[in-house]
Each structure stands twice: as structure tokens, then as C-alpha cells.
N, C-alpha and C positions, 0 to 999 in steps of 0.2 A: 596505526601503521608507523613505519620508520620515518623519521624526519628526513626531508630531502637532503639536507646538509650531511647527515650521518651516512646516508647511502652513498652519496658522492665521495665522501672521505674514505669509506670502506672500499669502494671500487678503486680509488686512487692508490690506497695502501696495498691492495692485492694485485695491482697492475691489470685491473680489469677481469680478474678471475672471479666470476659471479658466485661459484660455489663457496670459495674461500671468503668472499665478501659477506655472503649470507651467514656463514658460520660466525664471522666476526660480529655481525649485527646482533645475532641471537645470543652471543656470549658476553656482550659488553653493555654498559650503561651509556646514557647520553654523552657524558663527559669523557668516556674512555676512548672515543674515536676522534682524533684530531681533525679539525675542519680543514678541508683542502684550500690552499691559497688560490686566488683568482688567476686565470690563465693570462699570459702575456700576448697570446695570439690576437691579431686584429682583424684578419679576414673573416667576415661573417655574412650570414644570410641577409641581414638587414642593411648591409653596407651600401652607401650611396657612391662610394668610390672604391678603388682597388678591385673592381669587378673585371675579371679577365677570363676568357675562355681557355687560356693556356693552363694546362693542369699543373705546370711547374710553379705557378704562382700561388697554388693552394698548399697550405701547410701539410706535410706528409705525416700520416698517422703511424701509430705503433704497429708492430708486426701482427697484432690481433685484429687490425682493421685494414680494409682495402679502400683506397680513395682514388678517384679520377676527378675530372672536372665536373662530373655529374652524379657521383655515387660514393657513398660511405657504407661499408659493410661492417656490421658488428660481429662479435664473436659468438653470440647466442641468438636463439629465437624464442618465441613463447613456448615452443615444444621442449626446450631445454629444462624448463622449470616445472616442478611437480604441480599438477593441476592447472597448468598454463594453457592447455589445449583449447579451452573454450573461453579464455579470458581476454580476447582481442578487443572487445568494446572498452573494458576498463583500462587496458593498456593504451589504447588510442586516446582516451580521455586524459590519462596521466601524461602522455606525450604532449597533448595540446596544452595542458596546464603548465608543464615545465617550459615549453617553448614561449608561451605568452608571458611567462615570468621574466624571460630574457630573450627577446627576439634577436638581439645582437650576438647570439651564441656563436662562437668561432666554429667554422666548418669542421675543423679537426676534432671538436668535442662532440659532434653529433652521435658518434658511436656510444659514448658514455651516456648521453641523453636517452638513447634507445634502450641501453641495458638497464638504466635506472627506471625507465618507464615500464619495462617488462617486470622487474622485481616488485616495484610498488603496485603496478596494475594487477598482477596476479594476487598479491596479498589483499588488495581491495576486493577482488572478485571472490576470494576464499571467504573473507569476512561476510560479504553479502549472502553468499550461498549458505554458510553455516548458521546465519541468523534467520534463514527462511525468507529472505527478501526476494530471491529470484524464483519465479515460478517455473522456469525452464533452464536447461543447461546453458543456452546462449541467451544472454540478457541484452535487450536493446538499450541504446543510449538514453532513450526517454525513460525507461524503467530505472536506470541507474541514477539519472539526474533528479528524479522525483522522490528518491529515498529520503525519509525523515532524518536520517543520520547525516545527510549532505556530505557525501564522500568527496565531492569536488567543489568546495566553497569558493575557489578562485575563478571558476568558470561561470559564464552566463550565456544563455541562448540569445543570439542576435537575430530575432525574428522567429518565424515558424519553420517547422520541419518541411523540407522540400522533397519532391520525388522527381527523378529523371529516368531516362531510358538509355541504356547502353546502345550506341549505334556508331558505325563507321561513316555514316552519312554526315558530311560536314555541315549540311544545311538542316539537320534534324533539330527542331526547336527545344528538345529536352536532352541533348547530348551533354557530355561532361563539360566541354568548353563553354557552352551557352549557360548552363546552370551555375557553374562555378563563377563565371564572369559576372553574373547577376548578383552574386553574394560578396564580391569584392568591395571594400569600402575606400573612401577617399583618403582618410587620414589615420587609419588604424589597421593593425593586423587582424585578420580573421582566420581562425582554424576551423576547418570543416571536416567533421567526422563523416566518412562515407561508409555506408553499410550495403553490401551486396550479399544478402543472406547466404551463408551464415557468417561471413567475414566482415570485419571492420578495419579500416585504415584511416589515417588522418592526413589532410593536406593543409598547408599554411599559405595563405594568400597575402601578399604584401600590399600596403596602401598604394592606391593609384598615384599618390603624390610622390612615391619613390620608384620611378620607372626603372632604376638599375638594381633594385632589390630583387632577390631571387624567389622563385616558387619552390616549395618543398613538399615532398611526400615522405611520410614515415610509416613503415609497414613492419609489423612484428612477425610476419610469416616468412618462411623461406619460399622462394619461387623457383623451383627447379626448371620450369619451362623457359626461364630466362637466365639460367645458370647462377641463381642467387641462393646460397646455401644457409643463410641466416637472416636475421632482421637487417633492414637496410634503410638508408635515407637517400632519396633521389632528388638532386638539386637541379632545377631547370631555370632557364632565363626567360621563358615565356609561358603563358597559359596554354598555348597551342602545344608546346612540347610536353608540358605536364599532362595534358589530356591524352597525348599519345602514349605516355608511360602507363596511364590508368587503363588504356585499352589493352595493353600487354598484360596487366595484372588481372583485369576483368574483361576478357574477350567476349564479344556478344555470342549468345547461344543461337545457333542457326537450326531452326526446327524443320526446315525443308518446305517444299511447295504444298499447298493445300491446307496449311495450318492457319487458323484464324488469327488476324492481327492482334486481337485481344490477348490470346494465349502467348503470342510472341512477346508482347509488351510486358506481360506478367513475368515471364522468365527472365527478361532483361531489365527489370526495374531496379532502381537503387534509391536509397534514402540519403538525404543530406541534412546534417545537423550543424548549422553555423554557430560558432562559439567565439566569444570575445572574453577578455579579462574582466572579471567583476570589479566594480569600484572598490578600492581599498577602504576598510573601515577605520576611521580616525578616532 
């Protein structure tokens, strides 16, 4: 795959034009794309200070991004890229890997992270499919992470796969808020890939020791039901607010009266894959 630095530099050089960035990457060698300099922005997801709900305090994005105090909209989605339609698991894993590499990512740069995750994630998906690693069009996170080629060496599972049930009942023991809250760690960021078949998204849970750090949802799908036309990042100040956004993305399926509880649970189940940064090899 393309090195992350090269893709970032290509996106920067083409002002976020992913088609032009892809052409540049395919037509150049490693040294031909200059590395992008680090951003001077300081407002970040991981910040323990400068957290303010006033949208004017958040750096304003370029014309290809839309930002408020809780939303950054990218210029593309997974459907923009050839063969990206079923690549959301690899895209979500890529987004998790990129975020855990730099949790202090400036909010303004989240659209670039999303675009990078889509490009790299689709390429990873294409490689796995072409090598016969995927038995189905949609691959689970478990399938991808168990590949001998180790496409995501910087990620490690933080415990076992969990299963929850989508519910608007605040007291349901398996709802988004309860399940994600149980996966939050005291001193480290945890990214949780959420799969509601056939779609996957990723959320990033801050350490409990950083009460002012924000919660993050990254989704490579457009969501026309909430007027989102491209991939987006939703930034929230609490787990309750994050759970509310997830209910908009994955509303519960109402099967009506007389339907057995077991069937309703099956239709509304989701899987959670808790991920942390793998220890660096020295």
C-alpha cells in the first residue's frame, strides 16, 4: 500500500482532490512526493484544554470540508472510490490506526484523515480480495485482523469481541452507551470498530483520566437520512451524546407486535471490536 506520509502529502499537494492525489501516487516514486509539514493548529480531540462548545473556537476548514462544533464533513465517501462500496471494515480499521498514531490530531485535519483512511482502506480491501483472503464481499474485522499478511500491524485487540443490541431504552444493559462505556480505559485511547451488518464505523473513546477530551465517530458512508452527503467525523463531548449520534446512524429496527424477542434482538445486534495501539517494536 501507499505509505501514510505519501498519501497525506499527495492530498495536501492536490488540495484534497482525491482523484488527482491517486493519480499522483500511482505516477510517482516514494521520494517524488514531498512530505507535508506538520500542522500548526493546536485544537485537538485529545486536548485537555481549549475545549469550548463555541464553534468559532474551532479552526475553520477549507471549502471542501464543513465544520461545526460537532461535525467535519469530508469531500468524498467510500462510494467515490472504485471498489469502495464494500470496503468499510478496512476503511474503519485504517481510520483507527491513523487516529491512534496521533490522538492529538487537530480537529481541522479530520477530513484529511477520513480521506486518507478511505484511499488506504479501499486499497487494502482490494488487495485482500484479489489474493483470495476474503470469502465474502463484506469482510468482518476479525477476518481482516487474522490475515497472515497482517494488514494492520499497528493495531491490537483490547480484549474480546463484544455484542450489543441497538435500543432507545436508556436502561437496556446492551445499548451503545453501556457497551462502549465498559470498553473505555483509564489511561489510554481505545478505538472501537462497530459493525451493524453490513456496515462498519469506528468510534474513538478518550481515557477516563482526560475528562475534557472528546469522543469521536468516523464514518465513511454518506448518511442522507441526516443530510450528510459524504464521509464525516462527529465530535461529541460525552458518551451519551456519542450514543445518540449512533442511534441516528443505526436506528433500531421495529418489527412490530407479536414478533419474538429473539428475532428482534437478532435484527438489532451489533458487534464491537475494541482496538488499541500495538506496542512499538524497538
